[in-house]
C-alpha positions, 0 to 999 in steps of 0.5 A: 499500499506504501509503495502505490501511494508513493507511485501516486505522489511522483505521477502526480509530480509529473502530470502537475510538471507537464501541464505546467509546461504546457501552460508555458507554451500554449497559454502564454504564447499561443492565447491572444488574451494573455500577451495580447491584452498587455502588449500591443497586439502584433497582428496590425495591419501596418505590416506588409503582406510579404510579397516576393520583392520586399527583402532586406536591404543588403545594408540593413545589417550594418547599423541596426536602426536600419535592419529593426524598422524592417524587421517590425515592418515586414512579416517575410522578414520576421520569418527568416529572421528568428531563430526556430525553435525560439527560446521565450521565457515568461517569468522563469519558465521556459519554452521553446516556439515553433514557426506555427506558434510565432506572432508577429512583433509589431515592436514599436511600429503601430505608432510614429515614435519609439523611445529609448533611455540612456545614462548619460549624453555619450551613451546616445552614441552607441546607436550609431556603431556598426560593430555591435553583436547584440541589441534588446528592444524593450517593450514596458508596460508601465501599469502592469509592470512588466518588460517583454524583451525581444533580444537579437544577436548579429550571428553570421553577419546578420540580425536575427531575433534569438530569444524573447522573454517576459520579467516584473519590474525588479528592485535591483533594476535601476530603470525600474526604479525610474519607470515608477516615477516616470508612471506617476509623471505622465499620469498624474498632473500635479505631480508632474508640474512638482517634478518640473524644474523652475525654471527648466532649461529649454533648447529648440531648433532656430526658426531662422536656421535649421542648422543651429539651436537656441536656449532659454528657459521655461517657467511652470505656467509655460510647461503644459503649452510646450511640453511634447506628447509624453509615451505612456502605457507600453513604451520602448527601449532600446539597449544597444548595451547602454548601462544605468549605473548612474542612479541620479540621471536618465535621459529619454529621447523620444524619436519619430519613425517618419518625421525626423522629430526628436524630443529629449527629457533630461531627468536628474535626481536632486535631494532625493528625488527625480526632477526634470531639469532640460527638454530639447526638441 
């Protein structure tokens, strides 16, 4: 009797493990209500139908930005540049996705801009490097405090998606801590007003010379009139290799996809509190 009881316990554990593995691969990734309810649905109409003449430009693999825009736009390119079976990790649980399980990633192409977070101005030069071998594209869900990461690696000279993951915000990640501040900054008008330096450094293009800028200041009463549309909801971050070792500074770059416009917001921690100290457009 005792021996039969032990075998029942073992069998129950095995069945539970199988159910858990199935849940990761079929629920977390195949059920739209789980993933697409948190992050933008990848089956957006912005995707091309994938006709045979839609190929990556030859130079696309030199600069990551040139590649990622084509990857996010074209279904045909996505299927060609995903390493199947694709490693997928959801809160520590792993699964391997087949091509049939794969769902197209719209990334930031369902809006007219993308965002990147830097620790300082020097890191802003990283996106121009052609010797990068790994870049992470993150989708950050501010309300749910979740981060979905698509990892791209350059393999044999070609950029390829090699891993997807979803994790919760962590206390150990400096960017996560800043995101908790930023979430309140974009959703609480009174808090935002208190978090803007007075006066605020303001830099903009010279209306008489597009190649020059003019610098001035804005006071609190002018911020609402001059501020850009602040990214909220699910926002992106492209990690070209920048680190966030400085916990007292963060630069948000909002770059237009088709119009070339750019907003740069520089946040600094003063007396333990984050402040927007500079805005450039």
